[in-house]
C-alpha positions as CSV (number, residue, x, y, z in Angstrom):
1,M,48.7,64.5,21.0
2,A,47.7,61.1,22.4
3,S,47.7,59.7,18.9
4,V,51.2,60.9,18.2
5,L,52.4,59.7,21.5
6,A,50.9,56.3,20.7
7,A,52.7,56.3,17.4
8,V,56.0,57.2,19.0
9,T,55.5,54.5,21.6
10,C,55.0,52.0,18.8
11,L,58.2,53.1,17.2
12,V,60.1,52.7,20.5
13,V,58.6,49.2,21.0
14,A,59.5,48.4,17.4
15,L,63.1,49.4,18.0
16,F,63.4,47.0,21.0
17,S,61.3,44.2,19.5
18,S,62.9,41.3,17.6
19,P,64.0,43.1,14.4
20,A,64.4,40.0,12.3
21,C,60.6,39.3,12.4
22,A,59.3,42.8,13.0
23,H,56.2,42.5,10.9
24,A,55.7,38.7,11.1
25,V,52.4,37.6,12.3
26,G,52.5,34.0,13.6
27,I,50.0,32.0,11.5
28,S,49.3,28.4,11.0
29,R,46.5,26.3,9.4
30,G,44.8,23.0,9.9
31,E,42.3,20.9,8.1
32,Y,40.1,18.9,10.5
33,A,37.9,16.2,8.8
34,A,35.4,13.9,10.6
35,R,36.1,10.3,9.6
36,E,34.8,6.9,10.6
37,G,36.4,6.2,14.0
38,G,37.7,9.7,14.7
39,L,39.2,12.9,13.3
40,F,41.8,13.4,10.6
41,A,43.9,16.5,11.0
42,K,46.5,18.0,8.7
43,L,48.5,20.9,10.3
44,V,51.0,23.3,8.8
45,F,53.2,25.5,10.9
46,A,56.2,27.8,10.2
47,R,59.3,25.8,10.9
48,A,60.8,28.4,13.3
49,E,57.6,28.5,15.4
50,I,57.1,24.7,15.6
51,A,60.8,24.3,16.4
52,A,60.3,26.5,19.4
53,L,57.5,24.1,20.5
54,V,59.4,21.0,19.6
55,P,63.1,21.8,20.2
56,S,64.4,18.5,18.8
57,L,63.3,19.6,15.3
58,D,66.5,21.8,15.3
59,A,68.7,19.3,16.9
60,N,72.0,21.0,15.9
61,H,70.6,24.5,16.8
62,D,71.7,26.0,13.5
63,G,68.4,27.8,13.0
64,H,67.3,25.5,10.1
65,V,65.0,22.5,10.1
66,T,66.0,19.7,7.7
67,A,64.0,16.7,6.4
68,Q,66.2,14.4,8.4
69,E,65.6,16.3,11.6
70,V,61.9,16.1,11.0
71,Q,62.0,12.3,10.7
72,L,64.2,11.9,13.8
73,A,61.8,14.2,15.8
74,R,58.6,12.2,15.0
75,P,58.2,10.9,18.5
76,D,58.6,14.4,19.9
77,L,56.0,15.8,17.4
78,L,53.6,13.3,18.9
79,R,54.5,14.3,22.5
80,D,55.0,18.0,22.2
81,L,52.5,18.9,19.5
82,L,49.7,16.4,19.0
83,A,49.4,15.6,22.8
84,R,48.7,19.4,23.2
85,I,45.7,19.1,20.9
86,L,42.8,17.8,23.0
87,V,40.2,15.9,20.9
88,T,37.2,14.5,22.7
89,S,33.9,12.8,21.6
90,R,31.2,12.4,24.2
91,D,33.7,13.5,26.9
92,D,36.1,10.6,26.0
93,A,39.6,11.5,24.8
94,C,40.6,10.5,21.3
95,A,44.1,9.1,21.1
96,P,46.4,10.7,18.5
97,T,48.5,8.8,16.0
98,L,51.1,10.5,13.9
99,L,50.6,9.5,10.2
100,D,53.1,11.7,8.4
101,S,55.3,14.8,8.7
102,G,57.5,16.7,6.3
103,L,58.7,20.0,5.0
104,V,56.4,22.0,2.8
105,E,56.4,25.5,1.1
106,E,59.3,27.8,1.6
107,D,59.5,27.5,5.4
108,G,56.5,25.3,6.4
109,L,56.3,22.0,8.3
110,S,53.3,19.7,7.8
111,V,52.0,17.1,10.3
112,S,49.2,14.7,9.6
113,A,47.5,12.8,12.4
114,L,44.5,10.6,13.2
115,F,42.7,11.0,16.5
116,A,40.9,7.7,17.2
117,C,37.6,8.1,19.0
118,A,35.6,5.3,20.7
119,A,32.3,7.1,20.2
120,Q,30.8,6.8,16.7
121,D,28.7,9.4,14.9
122,A,29.1,11.9,17.7
123,P,30.2,15.6,17.7
124,I,34.0,16.0,18.1
125,A,35.4,18.8,20.2
126,I,38.9,20.1,19.4
127,D,41.0,22.2,21.8
128,V,44.2,23.3,20.2
129,R,46.0,24.0,23.5
130,A,49.4,24.1,21.7
131,L,48.6,27.6,20.6
132,G,49.2,28.8,24.2
133,A,52.8,27.7,23.8
134,L,53.4,29.6,20.6
135,A,54.3,33.3,20.2
136,P,51.7,35.8,21.5
137,G,49.3,36.8,18.8
138,H,49.6,33.5,16.9
139,R,46.5,32.7,14.8
140,H,45.5,29.3,13.6
141,V,43.1,29.0,10.7
142,A,41.1,25.8,11.1
143,R,39.2,24.4,8.1
144,I,36.3,22.2,9.3
145,L,35.1,19.3,7.1
146,G,32.0,17.6,8.5
147,S,28.2,17.6,8.1
148,T,28.7,21.4,8.4
149,S,31.8,22.9,7.0
150,G,33.6,26.3,7.3
151,E,36.6,28.0,8.7
152,V,37.3,29.5,12.1
153,M,40.3,31.5,13.3
154,L,41.7,30.3,16.6
155,S,44.1,31.9,19.1
156,S,45.4,31.1,22.6
157,E,42.4,32.9,24.0
158,Q,39.9,31.0,21.7
159,P,41.5,27.6,20.9
160,S,38.3,25.4,20.7
161,F,35.7,24.4,18.1
162,M,33.5,21.5,17.1
163,V,33.3,19.2,14.1
164,E,29.9,17.6,13.4
165,P,30.2,14.0,11.9
166,F,28.8,13.3,8.4
167,A,25.4,11.8,8.2
168,K,26.9,9.1,6.1
169,E,30.6,8.5,6.6
170,P,32.7,8.8,3.4
171,S,35.4,6.3,2.6
172,A,38.3,6.4,5.0
173,S,40.7,6.4,2.1
174,T,39.7,9.8,0.9
175,T,39.4,13.2,2.5
176,P,35.8,14.1,2.8
177,A,34.6,17.1,0.7
178,P,32.5,19.8,2.2
179,P,28.8,19.6,1.2
180,S,27.8,21.7,-1.8
181,E,25.3,23.7,0.2
182,S,27.9,24.9,2.7
183,P,27.9,28.7,3.0
184,P,30.8,30.8,1.6
185,R,33.7,30.6,4.0
186,G,36.4,32.8,5.2
187,S,35.6,36.4,4.1
188,L,35.3,37.9,7.5
189,L,38.1,35.7,8.8
190,F,40.6,37.0,6.2
191,F,39.4,40.6,6.5
192,R,40.2,40.3,10.2
193,M,43.5,38.7,9.5
194,G,44.4,41.6,7.2
195,I,43.6,44.1,9.9
196,E,45.7,42.2,12.5
197,H,48.6,41.9,10.0
198,I,48.9,45.6,9.5
199,L,48.2,46.6,13.1
200,T,50.9,44.2,14.5
201,G,53.4,44.8,11.7
202,W,55.9,47.1,13.3
203,D,57.9,47.8,10.2
204,H,54.8,48.7,8.1
205,L,53.5,51.0,10.9
206,V,56.9,52.7,11.1
207,F,56.9,53.2,7.4
208,L,53.4,54.8,7.5
209,L,54.5,57.1,10.3
210,G,57.5,58.2,8.3
211,L,55.3,59.0,5.3
212,V,53.0,61.4,7.2
213,L,55.7,63.2,9.2
214,L,56.5,65.5,6.4
215,R,54.1,68.3,5.8
216,A,51.9,67.8,2.7
217,R,48.5,68.9,1.4
218,A,45.6,66.5,1.9
219,R,45.3,65.8,-1.8
220,S,49.1,65.1,-2.1
221,L,49.0,62.9,1.0
222,A,46.1,61.0,-0.5
223,A,48.2,60.4,-3.7
224,V,51.1,59.1,-1.6
225,V,49.0,56.7,0.3
226,T,47.1,55.6,-2.8
227,A,50.3,54.8,-4.6
228,F,51.4,52.7,-1.7
229,T,48.1,50.9,-1.7
230,V,48.2,50.2,-5.4
231,G,51.7,48.9,-5.2
232,H,51.2,46.5,-2.4
233,S,47.9,45.3,-3.8
234,V,49.5,44.3,-7.1
235,T,52.4,42.3,-5.6
236,L,50.2,40.8,-2.9
237,A,48.1,39.3,-5.7
238,L,51.1,38.2,-7.7
239,A,52.7,36.5,-4.8
240,V,49.6,34.8,-3.4
241,T,48.7,33.4,-6.8
242,G,52.3,32.1,-7.2
243,L,53.0,34.2,-10.3
244,V,55.9,36.1,-8.7
245,V,57.3,34.8,-5.4
246,P,60.6,36.4,-4.5
247,S,62.5,35.0,-1.6
248,A,61.8,36.4,1.9
249,R,65.6,36.8,2.2
250,L,65.4,39.5,-0.4
251,V,62.0,41.0,0.5
252,E,62.5,41.5,4.2
253,P,65.8,43.4,4.0
254,A,64.3,45.5,1.1
255,I,61.4,46.5,3.4
256,A,63.8,47.5,6.1
257,L,65.8,49.7,3.6
258,S,62.5,51.4,2.4
259,I,61.9,52.4,6.0
260,A,65.4,53.8,6.4
261,Y,65.0,55.6,3.1
262,V,61.8,57.4,4.1
263,G,63.4,58.5,7.4
264,V,66.4,60.0,5.5
265,D,64.1,61.5,2.9
266,N,62.3,63.4,5.7
267,F,65.5,65.4,6.2
268,V,66.0,66.1,2.5
269,S,62.6,66.7,1.0
270,K,60.7,69.8,1.6
271,D,57.4,68.7,0.0
272,G,55.9,65.4,1.1
273,G,53.3,65.5,-1.6
274,K,55.7,64.3,-4.4
275,R,56.6,61.1,-2.6
276,W,54.0,59.0,-4.4
277,R,56.9,58.4,-6.9
278,I,58.7,56.4,-4.2
279,T,55.7,55.0,-2.3
280,L,54.5,53.1,-5.5
281,P,57.7,51.0,-5.8
282,F,58.0,50.7,-2.1
283,G,54.4,49.5,-2.0
284,L,55.4,46.8,-4.5
285,V,58.0,45.6,-2.0
286,H,55.8,45.7,1.0
287,G,53.1,43.8,-0.8
288,F,55.4,40.8,-1.0
289,G,55.8,41.0,2.8
290,F,52.0,41.1,3.2
291,A,51.7,38.0,1.1
292,G,53.6,35.8,3.5
293,A,50.6,35.4,5.8
294,L,48.3,34.2,3.0
295,R,50.9,32.0,1.3
296,A,51.5,30.2,4.5
297,L,47.9,29.0,4.4
298,E,48.3,27.3,0.9
299,L,44.7,28.0,0.1
300,P,42.7,26.1,-2.6
301,R,42.4,28.1,-5.8
302,T,38.6,28.1,-5.5
303,E,39.0,30.1,-2.3
304,L,42.0,32.2,-3.3
305,A,40.2,35.2,-4.9
306,S,37.8,35.9,-2.1
307,A,40.5,35.4,0.5
308,L,42.8,37.7,-1.3
309,V,40.2,40.5,-1.7
310,S,39.1,40.1,2.0
311,F,42.7,40.1,3.3
312,N,43.6,43.2,1.2
313,L,40.5,45.1,2.3
314,G,41.5,44.3,5.9
315,V,45.0,45.6,5.4
316,E,43.5,48.8,3.9
317,A,41.0,49.2,6.7
318,G,43.7,48.9,9.3
319,Q,45.9,51.3,7.4
320,L,43.1,53.8,7.0
321,A,42.3,53.7,10.7
322,I,45.9,54.5,11.5
323,L,46.0,57.4,9.1
324,L,42.7,58.8,10.3
325,L,44.1,58.8,13.8
326,L,47.5,60.0,13.1
327,V,47.2,62.7,10.4
328,P,44.7,65.1,12.1
329,S,46.8,64.9,15.3
330,L,49.9,65.8,13.4
331,E,48.2,68.7,11.8
332,R,47.2,70.1,15.2
333,L,50.7,69.6,16.6
334,R,52.2,71.5,13.6
335,R,50.5,74.6,14.9
336,Q,52.6,74.5,18.0
337,P,55.8,76.5,17.9
338,W,57.8,73.7,19.7
339,F,56.9,70.9,17.3
340,E,58.7,71.8,14.1
341,P,61.3,71.1,13.1
342,R,62.6,69.3,16.2
343,I,60.1,66.6,16.7
344,P,59.8,65.4,13.1
345,R,63.6,65.3,12.8
346,A,63.9,63.3,16.0
347,V,61.3,60.8,15.0
348,S,62.8,60.6,11.5
349,A,66.2,59.8,13.0
350,A,64.6,57.0,15.0
351,I,63.0,55.7,11.9
352,V,66.4,55.6,10.1
353,V,67.9,53.7,13.1
354,A,65.0,51.2,13.1
355,G,65.3,50.6,9.4
356,I,69.0,50.0,9.5
357,A,68.7,47.8,12.5
358,W,66.0,45.6,10.8
359,F,68.1,45.5,7.6
360,V,71.2,44.2,9.5
361,A,69.2,41.7,11.5
362,R,67.4,40.3,8.4
363,V,70.6,40.0,6.4
364,T,72.6,38.3,9.1
365,G,69.7,36.5,10.8
């Protein structure tokens, strides 16, 4: 009962959350390289999130950031963003200088900076305090390039890390490469990101809830879930590798419609076991939604395969955990005379409302 109540609570929260970004997980990336005289940083944020931090980026308040607005906002990027990244070496602050800024990817904004440090050949401490001013749950993937290299995932609760200088400084004109003996990077990081993506994606959670509301045998339910998994795994790979990248303006409304459809289907269908036929194509659509988090990182091709596998395994682990919690609880509740058909119909109606609300918001937003 507690599991079902938790699921219904999530549905209620979803209905009152921002529908236009119901499954979006705030994510940004940064490359932090030790250099002679300081630290080079290249940061990429989603334009909407960075505009909330630097309001002058959307000077006309039309919801879109243009290249001209980025250039005019350069002083504010230094003040509102870079000044909120504390870089120190031997307890001395390193002064930031904005080197470049511009629009990248579908909705990204890139900022390059040099933090000049007085201390030479000393460890550099970085505290990305700007994360505390972004949306709750935002994650920042920091790639570290120094005498030891790797990746860490930062949040407002854990915004700090260290960069060790190179034993021998590379040329300042080139970005230093990680040493060949550096360990494999990012597998656990991307696995965790996949779990967070599914657990904080209200629309995907509501979709899963709608799938399991209708009575079905265990084997049939497994086929339904497997079809959804196969579908989103295929399109996640296609989108992240750049082979097929449909616009988010098409994908997001389509995800919302798939949710509404499942809610309506719960009133029409009598056997939930045959729905693998619809969960396969819907899985293809949801996979493009999952891909947004990874595409935002613009990963090097050498790291893409391992990141893709780890992220997808994380999504599956989170999805499996939800189902293992939800399905047995629903089976127990179905034995109660008061449960069917009233409760499934009420929840299905709420799912339809949520799907339609998200569709309207994503089309008009």
